[in-house]
Backbone bond lengths (Angstrom), bond angles and torsions (degrees), N, CA, C in turn:
res aa  C-N    CA-C-N  psi(-1)  N-CA   C-N-CA  omega(-1)  CA-C   N-CA-C  phi
1 M - - - 1.455 - - 1.510 113.03 -
2 Q 1.307 111.09 26.43 1.516 117.52 177.30 1.513 111.12 -102.03
3 P 1.269 117.77 115.82 1.460 123.31 177.20 1.489 109.95 -57.92
4 N 1.338 117.10 148.96 1.463 121.87 179.42 1.460 109.43 -78.87
5 K 1.349 117.39 103.91 1.472 122.64 -174.63 1.509 112.75 -61.51
6 N 1.295 118.01 -29.21 1.477 123.25 -179.13 1.581 112.48 -63.09
7 L 1.339 114.64 -21.01 1.428 120.65 -176.23 1.555 111.71 -97.43
8 I 1.321 114.89 -6.26 1.484 117.32 -179.94 1.493 107.95 -84.25
9 T 1.301 116.77 107.53 1.450 124.77 -175.62 1.496 117.05 -121.30
10 I 1.353 117.29 -6.70 1.403 122.76 178.71 1.524 111.95 -103.96
11 S 1.300 117.14 127.30 1.461 120.73 -177.96 1.531 109.79 -117.88
12 D 1.369 115.55 -177.94 1.444 120.99 -176.64 1.520 111.44 58.61
13 N 1.293 118.38 33.43 1.492 124.10 -165.55 1.525 113.91 -60.72
14 P 1.347 122.19 -47.43 1.423 120.46 -178.16 1.538 113.30 -60.26
15 H 1.326 113.60 -40.50 1.496 118.35 178.34 1.557 110.22 -63.72
16 L 1.297 116.91 -43.12 1.462 122.62 -176.48 1.583 109.20 -69.45
17 I 1.342 115.13 -34.82 1.485 117.62 177.83 1.517 111.02 -61.26
18 V 1.370 117.38 -45.31 1.426 120.49 -177.98 1.535 108.14 -62.36
19 E 1.323 117.32 -45.85 1.507 120.33 178.32 1.508 115.04 -60.41
20 L 1.364 115.03 -39.62 1.464 120.48 178.93 1.456 111.94 -64.41
21 L 1.323 117.65 -46.38 1.503 119.54 179.36 1.500 110.25 -60.85
22 Q 1.356 118.53 -41.38 1.462 119.88 179.96 1.580 110.36 -62.89
23 D 1.287 115.29 -43.52 1.561 118.84 -172.38 1.526 111.24 -79.74
24 L 1.282 120.39 -40.32 1.472 124.61 -173.45 1.478 114.13 -96.13
25 V 1.307 118.85 -22.90 1.533 119.98 -175.64 1.525 111.74 -121.93
26 L 1.271 118.23 -56.57 1.481 120.09 -166.56 1.531 110.53 -72.51
27 A 1.341 116.47 -49.32 1.467 117.78 -178.54 1.541 113.74 -63.05
28 P 1.365 117.08 -50.15 1.481 118.73 175.15 1.539 112.98 -58.99
29 R 1.280 116.42 -38.10 1.516 119.44 179.03 1.495 110.86 -63.46
30 L 1.313 118.24 -40.00 1.456 120.64 179.61 1.544 112.32 -62.61
31 K 1.298 113.68 -37.20 1.473 117.01 177.13 1.527 111.22 -70.44
32 A 1.332 113.27 -39.13 1.494 117.80 177.95 1.497 111.38 -65.39
33 L 1.358 120.47 -35.66 1.465 123.01 174.33 1.527 111.60 -61.16
34 A 1.345 117.38 -41.50 1.405 120.51 -179.90 1.545 111.33 -66.52
35 W 1.305 117.11 -42.20 1.473 121.34 -178.39 1.583 109.12 -71.29
36 S 1.373 115.45 -28.13 1.462 119.43 -178.63 1.498 110.28 -63.33
37 K 1.327 117.60 -33.44 1.497 120.90 179.74 1.494 109.65 -66.30
38 V 1.325 119.62 -26.62 1.482 123.82 179.62 1.485 111.03 -86.07
39 T 1.353 115.49 -48.81 1.455 120.83 -169.91 1.563 114.63 -89.86
40 K 1.359 110.93 -18.83 1.561 118.05 -173.18 1.516 112.45 61.92
41 Q 1.328 115.51 22.12 1.498 121.98 173.90 1.536 108.20 -92.24
42 T 1.321 117.64 151.69 1.428 121.93 -179.79 1.523 111.57 -64.46
43 P 1.345 118.37 135.13 1.439 120.41 174.66 1.537 112.33 -87.05
44 N 1.379 116.55 8.99 1.405 121.40 -174.53 1.521 115.84 -46.61
45 M 1.329 117.58 120.41 1.444 120.08 176.93 1.529 111.22 -84.49
46 K 1.345 112.55 129.52 1.456 119.21 175.30 1.474 110.56 -81.35
47 I 1.329 119.84 116.48 1.422 122.40 -168.51 1.567 111.29 -92.65
48 G 1.343 118.11 -0.79 1.479 118.31 -173.88 1.479 113.70 -51.82
49 Y 1.333 119.69 -67.89 1.435 122.22 -175.91 1.518 113.82 -70.40
50 P 1.393 118.70 -42.24 1.504 118.38 172.29 1.476 110.44 -58.68
51 G 1.314 118.58 -31.78 1.479 118.14 178.44 1.542 111.67 -65.86
52 Q 1.303 118.76 -38.69 1.465 122.06 176.64 1.574 111.73 -64.61
53 H 1.320 114.63 -38.44 1.515 117.79 173.58 1.470 110.17 -62.11
54 L 1.377 119.07 -45.19 1.421 123.85 179.54 1.487 112.83 -59.85
55 V 1.354 115.35 -43.06 1.491 118.64 178.85 1.501 112.85 -65.15
56 S 1.309 116.36 -38.69 1.496 120.21 179.37 1.552 109.56 -58.76
57 L 1.306 114.01 -45.71 1.446 118.62 177.71 1.493 114.17 -60.41
58 A 1.387 114.29 -49.06 1.462 120.44 -176.98 1.557 108.91 -63.43
59 L 1.351 119.29 -38.69 1.416 122.22 178.50 1.522 116.38 -80.33
60 G 1.329 115.14 -17.28 1.436 123.82 -177.64 1.545 110.22 72.82
61 M 1.398 114.67 21.83 1.531 117.43 -176.01 1.464 106.75 -124.96
62 E 1.344 111.90 144.86 1.501 122.61 176.56 1.541 109.49 -69.38
63 G 1.324 114.10 160.95 1.430 122.12 172.34 1.538 108.68 -75.01
64 A 1.340 117.80 169.86 1.457 122.20 -178.92 1.506 112.18 -99.56
65 R 1.355 116.16 16.84 1.511 120.88 177.55 1.483 113.77 52.77
66 T 1.311 116.50 41.58 1.466 120.65 -176.17 1.486 116.07 -111.96
67 G 1.369 117.13 -9.99 1.463 120.14 179.81 1.568 107.14 67.95
68 A 1.308 115.96 -128.55 1.467 123.57 -178.41 1.521 113.74 -84.33
69 R 1.331 117.33 -4.76 1.485 122.40 -177.58 1.499 110.73 -117.15
70 G 1.291 115.45 148.69 1.502 120.89 174.22 1.566 109.75 76.47
71 H 1.282 112.46 -166.57 1.470 120.88 -176.92 1.502 110.55 -63.50
72 D 1.371 116.96 145.51 1.414 121.74 175.01 1.516 115.78 -86.21
73 I 1.327 115.39 -30.05 1.460 126.02 -179.37 1.526 109.18 -123.14
74 V 1.290 117.10 148.41 1.493 121.15 -174.34 1.541 113.55 -58.19
75 D 1.374 115.06 -23.35 1.482 115.16 179.90 1.478 112.23 -90.04
76 G 1.338 117.49 4.51 1.461 122.60 177.05 1.553 114.19 98.85
77 S 1.338 115.50 0.46 1.455 118.73 -177.79 1.450 110.38 -63.02
78 E 1.316 117.48 148.59 1.501 126.26 176.34 1.525 110.08 -103.57
79 V 1.312 116.60 129.94 1.444 120.24 -177.08 1.569 108.79 -109.31
80 K 1.298 116.13 131.33 1.447 122.83 176.28 1.515 107.01 -125.17
81 S 1.358 116.14 132.70 1.474 118.33 -176.38 1.541 109.05 -129.64
82 C 1.335 115.18 150.05 1.439 119.78 170.57 1.565 108.05 -151.14
83 S 1.331 113.26 154.38 1.445 120.80 -179.59 1.453 112.40 -128.29
84 R 1.301 119.65 129.57 1.477 124.66 172.50 1.554 110.64 -104.85
85 V 1.309 117.10 13.60 1.466 123.15 177.08 1.496 108.84 -89.56
86 D 1.383 112.48 131.62 1.508 120.48 175.16 1.481 112.73 60.48
87 Q 1.369 118.34 33.96 1.484 120.89 171.39 1.545 107.37 -64.91
88 V 1.327 114.32 156.92 1.467 119.19 174.77 1.495 109.87 -82.38
89 D 1.336 116.02 130.15 1.483 122.25 179.81 1.436 112.46 -98.88
90 S 1.300 120.56 -175.63 1.445 123.47 178.23 1.557 114.14 -145.31
91 C 1.322 114.81 150.34 1.470 122.57 179.95 1.503 108.96 -73.34
92 M 1.313 121.28 130.09 1.405 123.62 178.15 1.546 112.71 -80.19
93 E 1.334 117.06 -13.47 1.422 119.96 177.30 1.570 113.70 -87.97
94 C 1.350 114.19 -50.90 1.487 117.63 -176.15 1.513 114.65 -113.33
95 G 1.296 114.69 -6.33 1.518 117.52 178.35 1.490 116.59 82.78
96 E 1.365 118.30 0.80 1.459 120.47 177.87 1.460 112.46 -66.84
97 K 1.387 113.86 150.35 1.470 119.81 175.77 1.524 112.48 -68.68
98 V 1.290 119.89 142.90 1.446 123.63 -177.54 1.558 107.00 -133.12
99 L 1.317 117.11 133.57 1.421 119.07 178.64 1.573 109.02 -78.71
100 R 1.276 114.59 156.13 1.468 119.54 179.22 1.498 113.42 -58.60
101 I 1.364 119.05 -33.25 1.415 124.15 -178.48 1.532 112.04 -79.01
102 E 1.309 117.92 -5.73 1.472 121.56 -178.43 1.511 109.28 -94.78
103 K 1.328 117.93 134.53 1.481 120.39 -178.58 1.565 111.39 -97.77
104 S 1.261 116.86 -2.69 1.521 122.09 176.03 1.454 110.52 -148.49
105 C 1.352 118.14 164.26 1.413 123.00 -177.95 1.527 107.18 -71.82
106 P 1.352 118.70 136.28 1.473 123.06 -179.46 1.497 111.36 -74.13
107 V 1.349 119.57 -10.90 1.462 121.41 -176.09 1.545 109.74 -104.64
108 C 1.341 116.77 -54.89 1.508 119.18 -177.11 1.505 113.57 -104.33
109 E 1.312 115.97 -4.76 1.506 122.73 177.30 1.533 112.42 69.05
110 S 1.265 117.59 11.77 1.461 122.25 177.38 1.541 109.82 -65.05
111 T 1.304 117.67 143.90 1.457 122.03 174.98 1.495 112.11 -100.90
112 Q 1.352 113.98 8.03 1.496 119.97 175.37 1.497 106.09 -84.74
113 I 1.310 116.91 89.26 1.487 121.89 -177.73 1.525 110.68 -109.55
114 K 1.242 117.37 135.27 1.474 122.72 173.92 1.509 108.15 -92.30
115 R 1.286 119.05 106.84 1.439 123.86 -177.42 1.518 108.33 -89.35
116 M 1.391 112.38 125.19 1.463 117.61 -173.76 1.496 111.78 -85.30
117 N 1.296 116.65 145.62 1.420 123.34 -177.35 1.557 110.25 -153.16
118 D 1.367 111.61 45.14 1.481 116.84 -167.93 1.579 113.53 -122.13
119 S 1.308 116.80 15.45 1.491 115.67 175.91 1.527 111.49 -63.03
120 K 1.256 117.98 144.00 1.459 120.32 -176.84 1.550 108.05 -142.23
121 W 1.400 113.60 170.47 1.458 119.95 176.23 1.574 106.46 -82.57
122 L 1.353 114.02 146.95 1.497 120.85 -178.79 1.489 108.00 -119.61
123 F 1.298 117.60 133.59 1.393 122.89 173.69 1.572 108.94 -120.08
124 T 1.308 114.13 117.73 1.485 121.35 -176.38 1.525 108.32 -94.98
125 I 1.341 114.60 112.08 1.484 123.83 -179.98 1.524 108.70 -126.95
126 R 1.323 117.65 104.63 1.453 118.20 -172.52 1.566 110.43 -120.96
127 S 1.275 118.59 7.39 1.472 124.51 179.39 1.489 111.32 -160.33
128 E 1.365 112.23 165.55 1.446 116.53 174.61 1.476 112.46 -59.99
129 N 1.372 116.30 -35.94 1.483 119.28 -179.82 1.537 111.42 -67.00
130 D 1.347 118.09 -39.67 1.440 120.58 174.10 1.523 112.64 -54.59
131 L 1.297 114.15 -44.09 1.475 120.89 -179.39 1.545 109.20 -66.90
132 K 1.293 116.54 -43.87 1.430 122.81 178.40 1.581 112.30 -60.04
133 V 1.266 113.74 -46.80 1.478 115.92 178.35 1.513 112.39 -62.15
134 L 1.265 118.32 -44.33 1.452 120.52 179.50 1.505 114.14 -63.64
135 L 1.349 118.46 -39.84 1.439 121.42 -173.15 1.490 112.32 -94.69
136 N 1.376 118.94 -26.03 1.430 119.37 -175.65 1.537 112.26 -109.05
137 D 1.308 118.64 -32.49 1.487 121.09 -175.56 1.516 110.77 -94.07
138 V 1.247 120.40 -21.21 1.474 123.77 -174.94 1.530 107.18 -103.52
139 D 1.306 118.97 120.34 1.448 121.70 178.65 1.505 113.13 -82.72
140 R 1.338 115.58 -35.15 1.413 122.68 -171.55 1.525 113.17 -137.36
141 V 1.346 115.15 127.95 1.489 120.22 172.48 1.530 105.13 -106.18
142 V 1.355 114.41 129.88 1.472 122.62 176.90 1.514 111.14 -108.29
143 L 1.314 118.08 115.85 1.423 121.12 -178.10 1.540 111.27 -100.54
144 A 1.302 116.44 125.86 1.455 123.39 -174.95 1.530 105.75 -114.46
145 I 1.382 115.03 135.32 1.446 118.37 178.73 1.551 109.00 -143.99
146 A 1.344 114.73 137.64 1.436 121.39 172.18 1.590 107.72 -114.14
147 D 1.299 116.06 130.43 1.412 116.81 -175.63 1.548 109.81 -154.09
148 Y 1.313 117.80 -176.62 1.434 122.30 173.98 1.531 110.15 -103.22
149 P 1.343 117.39 121.77 1.471 119.39 -177.18 1.534 111.09 -67.77
150 N 1.324 118.67 -25.19 1.467 121.20 -177.96 1.545 111.34 -112.79
151 F 1.315 115.20 37.28 1.456 117.80 -175.65 1.515 112.71 -60.34
152 S 1.317 115.47 -40.97 1.469 119.93 -175.29 1.551 111.23 -63.74
153 K 1.332 117.47 -18.72 1.460 121.75 179.37 1.552 109.91 -95.71
154 G 1.352 116.71 3.76 1.464 117.21 -179.06 1.564 110.77 72.77
155 D 1.276 118.59 24.46 1.441 122.57 -178.58 1.548 107.20 -103.96
156 F 1.398 113.32 112.47 1.478 117.44 -177.29 1.556 110.67 -115.76
157 E 1.347 114.60 24.75 1.445 119.68 -179.77 1.558 112.19 -88.71
158 D 1.294 115.96 -29.06 1.462 121.21 -175.66 1.537 107.99 -104.54
159 L 1.287 115.59 146.21 1.479 123.49 174.36 1.496 113.56 -121.29
160 R 1.330 117.11 158.26 1.468 123.65 -178.59 1.519 107.26 -138.06
161 F 1.374 112.56 134.59 1.475 118.37 173.99 1.517 107.44 -120.69
162 Q 1.319 114.81 124.79 1.466 119.94 179.23 1.573 113.79 -130.38
163 L 1.305 112.65 148.70 1.502 119.09 177.40 1.503 109.05 -127.11
164 F 1.354 112.39 136.61 1.450 118.53 179.85 1.542 109.86 -130.69
165 E 1.367 116.50 144.61 1.426 118.18 179.43 1.547 110.03 -112.91
166 I 1.363 112.48 142.26 1.451 121.27 171.09 1.538 106.13 -124.88
167 W 1.285 115.05 122.08 1.493 121.32 -179.08 1.571 104.67 -95.90
168 T 1.366 115.48 107.56 1.473 121.80 -167.72 1.497 112.34 -67.30
169 K 1.303 118.65 -25.28 1.499 120.61 -175.42 1.495 112.63 -98.88
170 S 1.335 115.05 -5.44 1.495 117.41 -179.14 1.529 112.23 -78.97
171 P 1.333 118.15 140.60 1.439 119.92 174.91 1.495 113.04 -55.93
172 R 1.338 114.63 -30.21 1.507 117.89 178.67 1.477 113.22 -60.37
173 C 1.297 117.24 -26.50 1.508 123.44 -172.90 1.466 109.90 -112.41
174 I 1.341 118.88 24.31 1.482 121.36 -177.91 1.550 113.81 -58.30
175 N 1.312 116.29 -26.15 1.479 120.04 -178.33 1.525 112.35 -69.79
176 F 1.361 115.38 -23.62 1.489 119.43 176.70 1.484 107.33 -65.19
177 K 1.406 116.99 -47.80 1.370 118.99 178.32 1.519 116.05 -58.52
178 K 1.348 114.35 -39.81 1.491 121.78 -179.73 1.582 108.79 -63.14
179 L 1.343 115.02 -41.31 1.394 121.50 -176.96 1.540 111.32 -63.46
180 M 1.321 114.04 -48.12 1.483 120.39 -176.88 1.577 106.04 -66.53
181 E 1.278 120.24 -42.61 1.439 120.68 -177.96 1.575 108.46 -69.44
182 N 1.276 119.65 -36.47 1.446 123.73 175.66 1.482 111.14 -61.37
183 Y 1.314 118.80 -43.10 1.439 123.86 179.26 1.559 111.03 -61.41
184 Y 1.404 114.63 -49.09 1.425 120.43 -171.60 1.639 107.16 -70.18
185 Y 1.254 116.83 -50.72 1.481 120.15 -172.67 1.543 114.21 -78.82
186 K 1.351 115.77 -35.21 1.497 116.56 -175.76 1.501 113.33 -103.44
187 V 1.365 118.12 -19.06 1.458 119.16 -179.71 1.592 113.16 -108.40
188 Y 1.353 110.00 -56.65 1.526 114.76 -176.57 1.525 109.52 -63.60
189 L 1.357 118.40 -55.41 1.439 117.20 -173.99 1.481 112.47 -69.53
190 K 1.313 119.70 -26.15 1.451 120.71 175.67 1.490 111.09 -65.54
191 H 1.331 114.21 -43.48 1.522 119.24 -177.77 1.550 106.85 -67.72
192 K 1.282 117.38 -40.33 1.533 119.87 179.97 1.502 110.03 -62.53
193 S 1.305 116.10 -39.63 1.466 118.87 -178.45 1.496 112.41 -66.54
194 N 1.345 116.97 -28.53 1.452 122.42 177.12 1.485 113.29 -80.99
195 D 1.318 116.58 -32.81 1.485 121.39 178.81 1.511 108.91 -150.66
196 A 1.307 117.46 94.15 1.488 123.09 -177.57 1.513 113.50 -64.67
197 E 1.369 118.62 -20.48 1.411 120.48 -174.08 1.537 110.94 -84.31
198 K 1.322 117.31 -21.03 1.439 120.96 -176.72 1.561 110.80 -99.24
199 T 1.279 117.47 139.18 1.423 124.33 -179.95 1.554 108.85 -94.11
200 P 1.311 120.22 115.63 1.470 121.30 -179.07 1.533 112.28 -61.63
201 A 1.314 116.29 155.08 1.402 121.89 179.19 1.515 110.09 -62.72
202 P 1.325 118.53 155.39 1.410 122.55 175.14 1.545 112.52 -60.40
203 C 1.279 116.33 167.65 1.478 119.56 177.41 1.552 108.25 -74.45
204 N 1.318 116.57 120.88 1.473 122.43 178.09 1.501 109.10 -82.20
205 F 1.339 115.27 118.41 1.480 119.47 177.24 1.516 106.00 -109.75
206 W 1.312 115.29 99.60 1.463 122.15 -169.48 1.537 110.24 -74.42
207 T 1.297 114.47 134.37 1.514 120.67 178.35 1.540 110.08 -72.67
208 F 1.323 115.10 135.22 1.503 123.60 173.03 1.539 112.50 57.99
209 M 1.335 115.73 34.96 1.437 121.94 177.91 1.469 109.55 -119.81
210 F 1.323 119.87 177.88 1.456 125.52 -174.32 1.490 112.72 -47.96
211 Q 1.340 119.40 -55.02 1.440 124.92 -174.70 1.565 111.81 -60.16
212 F 1.351 112.91 -38.91 1.456 118.61 178.38 1.522 112.15 -59.46
213 Y 1.312 117.01 -53.13 1.468 120.82 179.98 1.539 114.65 -64.13
214 M 1.349 113.97 -33.16 1.432 120.11 -177.40 1.503 111.25 -67.97
215 C 1.286 117.34 -20.20 1.489 122.31 178.56 1.514 112.69 -84.66
216 N 1.355 116.55 0.44 1.438 120.29 178.84 1.527 116.28 57.45
217 P 1.330 117.32 54.15 1.483 120.57 -174.01 1.541 106.74 -73.77
218 I 1.282 113.28 146.98 1.511 119.86 178.46 1.555 108.73 -111.83
219 K 1.368 113.66 120.60 1.491 115.42 -178.14 1.504 108.69 -78.89
220 I 1.381 114.91 130.55 1.446 117.69 179.44 1.535 110.78 -113.82
221 L 1.331 118.70 -12.55 1.456 121.75 179.51 1.544 111.92 -149.52
222 D 1.278 117.25 134.49 1.437 124.06 170.04 1.506 109.48 -138.40
223 C 1.302 113.62 111.51 1.478 119.11 -174.80 1.524 108.73 -121.76
224 L 1.304 117.23 126.61 1.491 123.01 -177.50 1.584 107.09 -107.88
225 V 1.356 112.76 137.38 1.433 119.97 175.86 1.544 108.97 -124.85
226 K 1.363 112.25 108.24 1.470 122.13 -176.27 1.514 105.54 -87.22
227 G 1.325 117.19 134.71 1.476 123.17 176.26 1.502 111.18 65.19
228 A 1.379 115.78 46.25 1.447 120.32 -177.31 1.512 111.73 -66.59
229 N 1.289 119.03 -18.21 1.537 119.37 179.31 1.497 112.02 -92.54
230 T 1.242 118.90 10.42 1.490 124.36 -179.45 1.518 110.21 -110.64
231 K 1.367 117.03 168.11 1.410 121.28 -178.04 1.534 111.25 -74.39
232 N 1.300 118.74 -15.90 1.485 122.98 -172.63 1.515 108.95 -127.49
233 P 1.321 120.21 63.75 1.437 121.82 -178.66 1.573 109.71 -70.25
234 K 1.332 115.10 150.08 1.480 119.21 179.66 1.522 107.95 -108.25
235 T 1.253 116.33 116.95 1.519 121.33 -176.90 1.518 110.22 -108.95
236 S 1.284 114.67 128.56 1.472 120.81 179.99 1.477 110.42 -138.91
237 I 1.351 117.40 139.48 1.426 125.36 176.73 1.517 108.28 -90.81
238 T 1.304 118.86 114.80 1.442 122.61 -174.72 1.539 112.01 -99.54
239 H 1.361 116.61 -13.08 1.444 121.20 177.42 1.504 108.03 -158.43
240 Y 1.377 113.53 130.49 1.475 119.23 -179.75 1.515 109.84 -152.37
241 I 1.300 116.51 130.87 1.435 124.80 178.04 1.510 108.78 -103.07
242 E 1.296 119.17 124.43 1.425 122.99 -178.09 1.507 111.83 -59.60
243 P 1.334 122.49 142.55 1.468 122.12 -174.54 1.525 115.01 -60.46
244 E 1.354 117.36 -31.04 1.501 115.61 -173.46 1.537 114.28 -87.79
245 L 1.377 118.29 -4.65 1.406 118.35 -177.45 1.484 113.96 -68.79
246 D 1.310 116.74 142.16 1.463 122.07 177.24 1.550 106.55 -72.82
247 R 1.313 115.48 121.48 1.488 121.77 -178.45 1.499 112.69 -70.02
248 A 1.300 118.58 -17.37 1.443 123.26 176.88 1.506 111.71 -58.91
249 T 1.325 118.15 -26.88 1.496 121.72 -174.86 1.544 107.30 -93.85
250 I 1.327 122.21 -1.04 1.460 121.80 -174.52 1.506 109.20 -105.54
251 D 1.341 119.01 135.52 1.427 126.45 178.41 1.577 109.55 -67.14
252 S 1.273 116.61 143.51 1.487 122.00 172.54 1.496 109.46 -81.19
253 E 1.368 115.56 173.71 1.440 121.45 -178.63 1.544 111.48 -63.18
254 L 1.359 115.29 140.21 1.462 117.68 170.85 1.493 111.83 -74.19
255 M 1.326 114.23 141.15 1.506 118.83 177.10 1.537 112.11 -92.72
256 P 1.381 117.36 124.60 1.461 117.28 172.95 1.518 112.97 -59.14
257 T 1.289 121.31 134.25 1.447 126.02 -179.43 1.545 109.60 -66.11
258 T 1.299 117.70 -20.83 1.533 119.47 178.70 1.542 110.38 -65.19
259 I 1.320 118.25 -17.66 1.514 118.26 -178.47 1.470 110.71 -77.11
260 L 1.381 117.30 -24.96 1.414 120.83 -177.47 1.565 112.21 -76.14
261 T 1.328 115.97 148.10 1.466 117.88 174.45 1.538 110.25 -81.29
262 P 1.340 118.94 157.81 1.462 121.04 178.50 1.516 111.47 -54.56
263 Q 1.294 119.08 -34.46 1.454 121.85 -178.06 1.538 108.51 -68.93
264 E 1.345 119.15 -41.09 1.461 121.26 178.50 1.496 110.73 -64.56
265 I 1.348 116.41 -40.81 1.438 120.76 176.80 1.507 114.75 -61.05
266 R 1.376 113.82 -46.42 1.442 118.43 177.62 1.559 112.54 -64.25
267 S 1.347 114.73 -37.64 1.461 117.93 -175.62 1.555 115.39 -78.50
268 Y 1.392 113.48 -36.33 1.491 116.27 -169.06 1.484 113.53 -119.46
269 I 1.321 119.48 -15.07 1.494 121.99 -179.19 1.491 110.90 -102.16
270 E 1.318 116.00 -47.96 1.435 122.63 -175.28 1.578 111.16 -63.18
271 T 1.299 115.68 -25.91 1.511 120.36 -176.69 1.507 110.41 -87.90
272 L 1.368 120.41 -3.43 1.460 119.64 179.93 1.545 111.68 -73.71
273 L 1.341 115.72 160.15 1.441 122.30 176.61 1.526 108.77 -78.24
274 D 1.287 117.20 151.36 1.446 123.27 179.41 1.529 110.99 -53.48
275 S 1.360 116.51 -39.82 1.455 121.54 -177.41 1.514 111.72 -63.45
276 E 1.338 117.96 -22.45 1.453 121.15 178.24 1.456 115.78 -80.97
277 L 1.380 114.87 -17.29 1.447 120.19 -173.35 1.500 112.98 -115.66
278 T 1.312 119.06 -20.64 1.462 121.19 -174.65 1.550 114.42 -52.29
279 H 1.309 119.37 -44.44 1.452 123.28 -177.07 1.558 110.95 -65.25
280 L 1.303 118.07 -15.11 1.491 120.50 -176.79 1.568 112.08 -101.78
281 I 1.269 117.57 -6.59 1.432 123.34 -179.98 1.555 111.86 -63.88
282 S 1.286 120.32 137.13 1.442 123.20 179.94 1.522 110.35 -65.04
283 E 1.354 113.13 155.11 1.474 119.14 173.29 1.588 110.55 -58.94
284 E 1.265 117.00 143.77 1.468 125.67 179.56 1.536 111.58 71.43
285 K 1.375 115.19 7.41 1.447 119.05 173.81 1.508 109.58 -119.60
286 T 1.296 118.07 157.52 1.475 120.58 -178.50 1.519 110.23 -126.94
287 I 1.328 115.70 170.91 1.458 121.02 176.94 1.549 110.24 -66.35
288 E 1.341 116.35 -22.96 1.435 119.93 179.64 1.585 108.54 -70.49
289 D 1.326 117.69 -33.43 1.420 120.61 177.25 1.514 110.82 -63.87
290 L 1.294 117.89 -32.04 1.422 123.71 -179.66 1.547 109.01 -73.93
291 R 1.334 114.95 -41.94 1.422 116.64 -179.46 1.514 112.51 -65.28
292 I 1.295 116.55 -35.69 1.483 121.34 177.97 1.540 109.74 -66.30
293 L 1.392 114.89 -40.40 1.462 117.99 178.85 1.536 112.29 -63.08
294 F 1.369 117.11 -36.48 1.458 117.75 -177.07 1.489 113.35 -76.83
295 K 1.372 116.54 -12.15 1.448 120.54 177.69 1.498 111.36 -80.91
296 L 1.339 117.83 -19.13 1.491 119.43 179.72 1.512 113.18 -65.33
297 K 1.248 116.02 138.37 1.486 119.32 179.67 1.495 113.33 -64.23
298 R 1.427 112.39 -41.34 1.469 116.39 178.42 1.477 110.39 -102.56
299 F 1.347 114.41 117.65 1.431 119.97 -171.71 1.571 111.49 -70.83
300 N 1.316 116.27 141.48 1.449 121.84 -179.93 1.518 109.31 -118.84
301 S 1.376 112.85 103.32 1.501 117.56 -177.35 1.481 113.57 -67.39
302 S 1.310 118.51 -37.37 1.461 121.33 -177.41 1.556 109.02 -66.33
303 K 1.334 115.52 -38.01 1.505 121.52 -179.10 1.517 106.40 -64.44
304 L 1.322 115.79 -43.80 1.489 118.69 179.87 1.444 113.68 -58.46
305 A 1.388 116.92 -40.67 1.501 123.16 177.77 1.526 110.24 -61.06
306 E 1.314 117.89 -32.62 1.473 120.27 178.36 1.471 112.71 -71.36
307 I 1.366 117.04 -31.03 1.470 121.21 -178.27 1.505 112.72 -91.21
308 L 1.377 112.75 -47.44 1.475 120.42 -175.85 1.533 106.87 -127.81
309 P 1.361 120.17 79.95 1.427 123.67 -174.50 1.475 115.30 -67.00
310 F 1.405 119.04 -27.25 1.402 121.76 -174.39 1.510 109.35 -142.45
311 I 1.396 114.44 158.72 1.448 122.13 167.53 1.499 109.28 -123.52
312 D 1.311 115.84 149.24 1.461 119.55 -176.99 1.541 112.78 -94.67
313 E 1.326 112.67 -175.84 1.465 118.77 -176.43 1.531 111.28 -64.31
314 K 1.311 118.04 -37.81 1.463 121.61 -178.09 1.473 111.75 -62.67
315 I 1.329 118.20 -40.88 1.493 123.28 177.25 1.528 111.22 -70.76
316 R 1.309 115.85 -35.97 1.489 117.23 177.94 1.529 116.13 -62.53
317 Q 1.346 116.89 -25.12 1.407 120.25 172.76 1.440 116.15 -57.88
318 K 1.285 117.63 -23.45 1.482 123.22 -179.45 1.543 113.34 -83.96
319 I 1.304 115.83 -14.30 1.499 122.51 -176.38 1.513 110.58 -97.71
320 P 1.300 118.68 124.58 1.430 120.99 178.83 1.584 112.57 -70.07
321 L 1.304 115.36 152.65 1.450 121.23 179.62 1.558 109.50 -78.09
322 R 1.344 113.79 135.20 1.450 117.32 176.98 1.583 110.78 -77.54
323 E 1.275 115.72 160.06 1.458 119.10 175.89 1.536 105.82 -73.72
324 L 1.358 116.98 151.67 1.416 123.21 -179.62 1.537 111.67 -54.52
325 N 1.330 116.76 -42.23 1.476 118.58 -176.53 1.505 112.03 -69.02
326 E 1.328 120.62 -6.28 1.420 122.71 175.43 1.535 115.42 -92.63
327 I 1.377 114.59 -8.16 1.438 119.83 -174.66 1.555 107.70 -91.20
328 K 1.333 118.22 121.76 1.463 122.57 -177.08 1.534 107.47 -128.70
329 V 1.325 116.12 152.10 1.438 123.15 174.60 1.491 108.81 -78.72
330 Q 1.319 119.96 127.47 1.463 121.50 -179.10 1.538 110.69 -118.07
331 E 1.336 116.47 -6.08 1.489 120.11 -173.33 1.517 110.07 -77.49
332 K 1.296 118.09 120.06 1.419 124.55 179.83 1.487 113.31 -135.17
333 Y 1.316 118.41 154.62 1.393 123.03 179.69 1.508 111.26 -148.50
334 R 1.347 114.95 139.41 1.493 119.18 178.96 1.516 109.61 -131.95
335 R 1.282 115.99 130.11 1.413 120.43 176.37 1.503 108.71 -85.99
336 K 1.352 117.59 124.91 1.423 123.24 179.95 1.528 114.28 -88.24
């Protein structure tokens, strides 16, 4: 999990990241928002290629000059990007499409709008060779995402840009290999055997869901843009890992306990020793609070989140990986 220092040739990275986001994302998006009010077309920014520029700066490495083919970064890293910004929403009354900038349905004027927040990373694996290249030839997958940090509050004024690394050959990320193999052998090939003429959808790698955390992703960038819909947005980098640092020394993302099912909690969390959980207990709570909760006949997930909001990588090792077809999107939002 040590980046190749000889390939790190870009410096002054945080400063350049802020400039890049302003030039390639924020300024063009602001113009698109203005024109969207006239044309009623989506201002959705496609983050694919800007995402590759962003990753190059964060890693301090140049691209491999391959465009859509070959390696994305000179060290062979694969870049996957997705954006949850300016997704097209829908009216819950009549089903009409609604733009993110619209507060009510343009057809029936209902304010009951289903705001979408379901963009995900896609991995296309259509052959044994595709699988081999991803798992054997690529050392690092970098996941880029643009989203709203306050989406659950209906706040679409601030944006967030994050980058995560998954090192495909590291034992820490063994679940990524299992997920990709599971998709190809149990999903893709099964669908092809049922209908050889149709090409199955790519592997959906959902952001901030069970499979994501189980792969032990390491966050290398967190960048917040306040007032992104104004002419003077304020961009700040709140988290950044220097390109040359050995990722083996860096903790992966904590998993919210709310993602786990009651059965998983009973089977794999309740059985842990106090010493394995104490450091994760919330302030003003104690391990005794957790013991009392586990004694209840009816499990209370929200109460657990108050006492034990997250679990770390060490604890996740005790939890088996779910099959892909068991992973569903549960995140929903309604504007009242």
